[in-house]
N, C-alpha and C positions, 0 to 999 in steps of 0.2 A: 611918295604916292599918296595923294589925296584919298580920304576915306571912300568917298562916293564920286565915281568917275562917269561922266556921260557916255553913253554909247556913241559911236562913230556914225557919221551920215546924217545927223540932225544938227544943224548949225543954229540953234536957237537958244537964247539965254533968257531966262533960266532954263535948263535941261529938265524934262520931265521923266525921262527914262534914265536910270542910273544903275551902276554896278556897284555893289558894296565890296569894296577890295579887301575888306577885313572879314568877309564870310569864309566859313570853313571851305578849305580847297575841295572836299568831296562834293559840296554843295555847288560850287563854282563849276567843277568838272561836269556834274550830272546836268547842269543846266546848259552848259556848251554841248554836251554830247546829245541831248534832246534836240537841239537846234539843228546839228549836223545830221542826225538820223532823220529828222522830218524831211529835210531837203533832199537827202539820198533816196528816201522812199518815194517821193514825188518824181525825182529824175528817173529812178528805175522803172517806176509805172509807165513813163513816157517812152524810155528806150526800149522796153520790151513789148510795145504794142505792135500789133500786125500792121496797122495803118495809123499814121498821124499826119493829118494834112492841116496846116494853118498858115495863114500870111504872116508876113514879116513883123506887122504892128503887133498882132497877138504873141508872137514869139518874144519880141522885144518887151512887152508888158510883163509877160511870164518871167523873163529872166530878172527883171526888176524886182518882182515879187519875192524871187528865191534869194536874191542878194541881201535882203534885210535880215533873215535869220542866220544867213552865213556870215555876215558882218558882225552880228551880235556874238556868235560863237566864237569868232577870231578875236573879238574884244576880251571875251572871257578867258580864252586860252592865253592872251598877252598877260593877263593879270595873274594867271596861275604861274606862268613862266617868271614873271618878275617876283612873285612871293617865293618860289623855289630857288631862284638865284640868290635872293636875300638870305634864304636859310643856309645855303652852301657857304656864302661869304661870312655868315656871323660865327 
């Protein structure tokens, strides 16, 4: 695994947003956790509203917005998983 891994979803070279795959595991986990919790909070706020009316275009754009931190968090969890598997196999 390369030290710096580009986040998924941006297919541009050179990548500007990178994950340091050698960062401490607790830092990687905290960064992923922050992104998961941010998206969760926004979705909970929408889910528990009395009224929520919006058109399909707005909902589509909103979903695209929430995908970004979710994808980042999944990339971070992937790095954590690889690092933990490497520790077990060593």
